[in-house]
C-alpha positions as CSV (number, residue, x, y, z in Angstrom):
1,M,33.7,32.7,-29.5
2,I,37.3,32.2,-31.0
3,D,38.0,31.1,-34.3
4,I,40.8,28.4,-34.3
5,L,42.9,27.5,-37.3
6,Y,45.0,24.5,-37.6
7,F,47.8,24.1,-40.2
8,A,50.0,21.3,-41.6
9,W,50.1,18.2,-39.5
10,V,48.0,19.8,-36.7
11,R,45.1,20.0,-39.2
12,E,45.7,16.4,-40.3
13,R,45.6,15.0,-36.8
14,I,42.6,17.0,-35.8
15,G,40.8,16.5,-39.1
16,L,39.6,20.2,-39.3
17,P,41.2,23.3,-41.0
18,R,39.3,25.6,-38.6
19,E,36.6,25.6,-36.0
20,R,34.8,28.2,-33.7
21,V,34.9,27.5,-30.0
22,D,33.3,28.9,-26.9
23,T,36.2,28.9,-24.2
24,E,36.6,29.6,-20.5
25,A,40.4,29.8,-20.9
26,T,42.2,33.0,-20.2
27,T,45.5,31.9,-22.0
28,V,46.4,30.2,-25.1
29,A,47.8,27.3,-22.8
30,G,44.5,27.1,-21.1
31,L,42.7,26.8,-24.5
32,V,45.1,24.0,-25.4
33,D,44.2,22.1,-22.3
34,E,40.5,22.5,-23.0
35,L,41.0,21.3,-26.6
36,R,43.3,18.3,-25.3
37,A,40.4,17.3,-23.0
38,R,37.9,17.2,-25.9
39,E,39.0,14.0,-27.8
40,D,41.9,11.8,-28.5
41,R,42.7,13.5,-31.8
42,Y,43.2,16.7,-30.0
43,A,45.3,15.2,-27.2
44,L,47.5,13.7,-30.1
45,A,47.7,17.0,-32.0
46,F,48.7,18.9,-28.8
47,A,50.8,16.2,-27.0
48,D,54.0,18.3,-27.5
49,I,53.4,21.9,-27.6
50,S,57.1,22.5,-27.9
51,A,56.7,21.3,-31.5
52,L,54.1,23.9,-32.2
53,R,54.0,27.7,-32.8
54,V,50.8,29.9,-32.2
55,A,49.6,33.1,-33.6
56,V,47.0,35.2,-31.8
57,D,45.1,37.6,-34.2
58,Q,47.8,36.9,-36.8
59,E,50.8,37.8,-34.6
60,L,53.1,35.2,-33.3
61,A,52.7,34.7,-29.6
62,D,53.6,32.5,-26.7
63,F,51.4,29.9,-25.1
64,D,51.0,32.1,-22.1
65,A,49.6,35.0,-24.2
66,P,46.1,36.1,-22.9
67,L,42.9,35.5,-24.7
68,V,41.0,38.7,-23.7
69,G,39.5,40.3,-26.8
70,V,41.0,37.6,-29.1
71,R,39.2,36.8,-32.2
72,E,41.6,34.1,-33.7
73,V,44.1,31.6,-32.7
74,A,46.3,29.6,-35.1
75,F,48.5,26.6,-34.4
76,F,51.1,25.3,-36.8
77,P,54.4,23.7,-36.8
78,P,57.7,25.8,-36.9
79,M,58.3,26.9,-40.5
80,T,61.5,26.0,-42.2
81,G,63.3,27.5,-45.1
82,G,64.2,26.0,-48.3
């Protein structure tokens, strides 16, 4: 089981701040593919992953990051200063 956290517009599109999922995915990209296939709201939220950042166990990561032993994945838009 992996805890998934959604922030900002990702959370708004999916309608949840977090959820726990059972996944067969071996990478973050595989997890995104599984989530996209669930429902339209996930497909919409993950339509353009170039507009997203990901953290794995609270460390910034790439979408090809492995999920072995991971407890938490967070998705959020790029942060801007100001």
